[in-house]
C-alpha positions in Angstrom: 104.7 104.4 104.3 105.2 106.4 101.1 103.1 106.1 98.0 104.8 104.6 95.0 105.4 106.6 91.8 102.9 104.4 90.0 100.2 105.1 92.5 100.8 108.8 92.2 100.6 108.6 88.4 97.3 106.7 88.7 96.0 109.3 91.0 97.1 112.1 88.5 95.3 110.2 85.7 92.2 110.0 87.9 92.2 113.7 88.6 92.5 114.3 84.9 89.6 112.0 84.2 87.6 113.9 86.8 88.3 117.2 85.1 87.2 115.7 81.8 84.0 114.3 83.4 83.2 117.7 84.9 83.7 119.5 81.5 81.6 116.8 79.8 78.7 117.2 82.2 78.9 121.0 82.1 78.9 121.1 78.3 76.2 118.3 78.0 78.4 116.1 75.9 76.8 112.9 74.5 79.1 110.6 76.6 79.1 112.7 79.7 77.3 110.1 81.9 79.6 107.3 80.7 82.7 109.4 81.6 81.3 110.2 85.0 80.6 106.5 85.6 84.1 105.7 84.5 85.4 108.3 86.9 83.6 106.8 89.9 84.4 103.3 88.9 88.1 104.0 88.8 88.2 105.6 92.2 86.6 102.4 93.7 89.3 100.3 92.0 92.1 102.7 93.1 91.0 102.6 96.7 90.8 98.9 96.6 94.3 98.6 95.1 95.7 101.1 97.6 94.2 99.3 100.6 95.4 95.9 99.4 98.9 97.3 98.8 98.9 98.9 102.3 97.9 95.6 104.0 100.4 93.7 101.9 103.2 95.9 103.0 102.3 95.4 106.7 102.6 91.6 106.3 105.9 91.7 104.4 108.6 90.2 106.6 111.2 92.6 107.9 114.9 92.5 107.2 117.1 91.0 109.9 120.3 93.1 110.5 123.2 92.1 112.6 126.2 94.3 113.4 129.6 93.1 114.7 132.3 95.5 115.9 135.1 95.6 118.5 134.0 96.0 122.1 135.9 99.3 122.4 135.4 102.5 120.4 138.5 104.7 120.1 138.2 108.1 118.6 140.0 108.9 115.3 141.0 105.3 114.9 139.8 103.3 111.9 138.0 100.1 112.8 136.2 97.5 110.7 132.5 96.8 111.2 130.7 93.7 109.8 127.1 94.2 108.9 124.9 91.2 107.9 121.5 91.8 106.3 119.2 88.7 105.9 116.0 88.7 104.0 113.7 86.1 105.7 111.7 85.3 102.6 114.8 84.1 100.7 115.5 81.5 103.4 112.2 79.6 102.7 112.9 76.6 100.6 
């Protein structure tokens, strides 16, 4: 299971927000606590979204693949192969 590009961009934004929150707390900015709260709130939502996406991908139906070819395989001879890919969700009416 690989993370999507959008998830990686969200994580990069979260890291940037964490850097800003750290600088804000170190420099005693007026809104430092609000930025820190936003930082911790976003990680909770990112974890929730990531977990839901992970569980949703496990329940996604798999593709059904069928292959038909001649019963013999000769070397250096061209043969045709028929491959049929079926998505089970598209069959639901």
